N, C-alpha and C positions, 0 to 999 in steps of 0.2 A: 476489368477496370483499366483502361488504357492510359488515362491521364493520371500522373502522381498526385495525389492529394497531400501526401506527407512530404515535406521537403527536408533536405539534409539540414537546414537552417533550423527548422522547427525540432527536429531530433537534437541537434546540439543544444538548443535551448531546454528541452526537457532533460536531457541528460545532465546539464549543468545544474539544473534545479535539484535533480535526484543525486547529485554528487557522484555521478558515474562517468567514467573516461571510457570512451569507445573507440577502437581502431576502425580503420575504413571498411574492413571486411564485416565487422560487427554492425556497423552503422548500415551496409547494405541490407543484411540479414534482418535487422530490426525494423527498417523501413518496410520491407516486404511482409513481415509478420504484423505490423501495426496496421498496414494497409488491408490485410485480410480482416482483422479484428474491426476496422471501419465499415468494411463491406458487410459484415454479419449485422452491425447495428443499422445501416440502411435497410437490410432486409426486415429488421424488426419493425423499422418505422413504416414499412409498406403493409404491415398486416392490418386487416380490418379487426378493429376491437370494439365495434360500435355495441355489439350485443354481449360484451364482456363486463360483468359486474366489477366495480373496483372493490379491491380487498384491502384491509389493513394489516392482516396477517394470514398466512396460508392455513392456520388451524383455527377454526371457529371456536369461540368461547374460551379461548386459553387464557386463563389468569395468571397472575404474578406467580412465577415458579421459583423464586429465590428463596434461599434458606433463611432462617431467623438469623439476625445479625447478633451475635454473642461474643462478647470480649473473652479473649483466651490468653493463655500465657505466651509471650513473645520470646523470640530467640535474643540471646544477649548480643550485644555489638560483636564479642569476639566470635560467637558461634556464627553470626550472620557473614562475617568477613573471612572465616577460615578458609574457605576455598576460593576467594576472589584472587584473580590473577594479580590485580594492582589495587591497593588501598591507601589511604593518606589520612591522617589524623581522625581515623574512625569512620570514615566514609568509603564508599566504593571510588575508585578512580577510572573515569572512561577517557577514550581519547576524543580530542575536539572533533566535533561534527561540523561546525561552520567554518568556512575558510575566509580569509582576508579578501576584500574585493580587490582584484588585480588585473 
């Protein structure tokens, strides 16, 4: 792959969406890795699948394997929160995920 298909602008956009800050060295490394991944997808696109039957699941005749949904005893709020690093007013407290648009 001679021509770069993944620009630094695209990587910046992806890392912003994922809320990941990358330094210049990491950006170069990720661009190379992601280009290799894209190259493998191109190889898959080139495969001849004309004689391959479409499947909805790799195991034929697999039925619902979920267990019976039976109500059971739940933890009390105190038990559920006793190992939480942060809690407030009977709830788990987590750091903010979304950042202000700036």
